[in-house]
C-alpha positions in Angstrom: 142.6 3.1 103.6 142.5 2.7 99.8 143.6 -0.7 98.5 146.4 1.0 96.5 148.0 2.3 99.6 147.9 -1.1 101.2 150.0 -2.4 98.3 152.9 0.0 98.9 155.8 -1.3 101.1 157.0 1.0 103.8 160.6 0.2 102.7 162.5 -1.9 100.2 165.7 -3.8 100.9 167.5 -6.0 98.3 168.2 -9.0 100.6 166.8 -9.8 104.0 170.3 -9.7 105.6 170.5 -6.0 104.6 168.0 -5.3 107.4 170.3 -4.3 110.3 169.3 -4.0 113.9 170.3 -0.3 114.0 168.0 0.5 111.1 165.1 -1.2 113.0 165.9 0.5 116.2 165.9 3.9 114.5 162.3 3.2 113.5 161.3 1.9 116.9 161.0 -1.7 115.6 161.6 -4.3 118.3 160.2 -7.3 116.5 160.1 -8.8 113.0 157.4 -11.0 111.5 159.2 -12.7 108.6 157.9 -14.7 105.7 159.7 -18.1 104.9 159.9 -19.1 101.3 162.0 -16.9 99.1 162.5 -14.5 102.0 164.5 -16.6 104.5 165.2 -19.6 102.3 164.6 -20.8 98.7 161.2 -22.2 98.0 160.8 -25.6 99.6 164.4 -25.7 100.7 164.6 -27.9 103.9 167.0 -25.8 106.1 168.5 -22.5 106.8 171.6 -21.2 105.1 174.4 -20.2 107.5 174.3 -16.5 106.6 170.5 -16.4 107.3 171.0 -18.3 110.6 173.8 -15.8 111.6 171.5 -12.8 110.7 168.6 -14.2 112.7 171.0 -14.8 115.7 172.3 -11.2 115.3 168.8 -9.8 115.4 167.8 -11.8 118.5 171.1 -10.9 120.3 170.4 -7.2 119.4 167.0 -7.4 121.1 164.9 -7.8 118.0 162.3 -10.5 118.5 161.5 -12.7 115.5 158.4 -14.7 114.5 158.2 -16.6 111.2 154.8 -16.5 109.5 154.1 -18.6 106.4 151.3 -19.9 104.3 153.0 -23.3 104.2 151.9 -26.2 106.4 153.2 -26.9 109.9 155.5 -29.7 108.7 157.4 -27.4 106.4 157.6 -24.4 108.7 158.4 -26.5 111.8 161.2 -28.3 110.0 162.8 -25.1 108.9 162.5 -23.6 112.5 163.9 -26.8 114.0 167.0 -26.3 111.8 167.8 -23.0 113.6 170.2 -23.0 116.6 167.8 -21.1 118.8 164.0 -21.6 119.0 161.9 -19.1 117.0 158.1 -18.8 117.3 156.3 -19.6 114.1 152.8 -19.7 112.5 152.0 -22.0 109.6 148.9 -21.9 107.4 148.8 -18.2 108.0 146.3 -17.5 105.1 148.1 -14.3 104.3 147.1 -11.6 103.4 144.6 -12.0 106.2 145.4 -10.0 109.3 144.8 -12.7 111.9 148.2 -14.4 111.6 149.9 -11.0 112.0 147.9 -10.3 115.1 148.7 -13.7 116.5 152.4 -13.1 115.8 152.2 -9.8 117.6 150.7 -11.6 120.6 153.6 -14.2 120.5 156.1 -11.4 120.4 154.2 -9.5 123.0 154.5 -6.3 121.0 152.1 -3.7 119.7 151.9 -3.1 115.9 153.8 0.1 116.3 156.9 -1.8 117.4 156.9 -4.5 114.8 157.5 -4.9 111.0 156.7 -7.5 108.4 159.4 -8.7 106.1 158.5 -10.5 102.9 159.1 -11.0 99.2 155.5 -10.6 97.9 153.4 -7.5 97.6 150.0 -9.2 97.4 150.5 -11.3 100.5 153.2 -10.0 102.9 153.0 -6.3 102.2 149.2 -6.2 101.7 148.6 -8.2 104.9 151.2 -6.4 106.9 149.8 -3.0 105.9 146.2 -4.2 106.7 147.5 -5.1 110.2 149.0 -1.6 110.7 152.6 -2.8 110.6 155.7 -1.3 108.9 156.2 -3.4 105.8 159.6 -4.2 104.3 159.8 -5.8 100.8 162.8 -7.8 99.9 163.8 -9.3 96.6 162.9 -13.0 96.3 165.8 -15.3 96.9 165.1 -17.4 93.8 162.9 -17.8 90.8 161.6 -21.2 91.7 158.2 -21.0 93.4 154.6 -22.1 93.5 153.0 -21.9 90.1 150.3 -19.4 91.1 152.9 -17.2 92.6 154.8 -17.0 89.3 151.7 -15.7 87.7 151.1 -13.1 90.4 154.8 -12.0 90.0 154.0 -10.6 86.6 151.4 -8.2 88.0 153.6 -7.5 90.9 156.5 -6.5 88.6 154.2 -4.0 86.8 153.0 -2.5 90.1 156.5 -2.2 91.5 157.8 -0.5 88.3 155.0 2.0 88.7 155.8 2.6 92.3 159.5 3.1 91.6 158.8 5.5 88.7 156.5 7.6 90.9 159.1 7.6 93.8 156.7 5.9 96.2 159.2 3.2 97.2 162.1 4.0 99.5 165.0 2.1 101.0 165.1 1.2 104.7 
């Protein structure tokens, strides 16, 4: 597959909570592999906002399994997951966009790639890695502007790429 195709999200949603269980079910998705910073919580924020916690609980109660996959260290990811009311499997130091963490997440969820999707806010890590692993990819808008310095630089290139995709009609809503 050409690198360009690997950088195209399967769907775009404004905010992570806009992803509803019925939408996932219609696509045969029974599990989500979700990024942490600027997807589920603001960059380096210690806990989970109530609306995100409620959304995660709604997913799980609707039969959608969840695994959090982050390039952050275990202390950061573990602390966030400990703030949730129900246990959620997680993978830290994922080294996204490598496929290995996505494949480990599929094993934790006990799902084939055809039944799972990746949700994240970055094209060059979450979307690229998820597409490389053969998963449906869902791009969400970042929760905030505060982030790792290198990520801010990548966002400039990402914005140009997304503008091109939107202009060409290559991006669609979930």
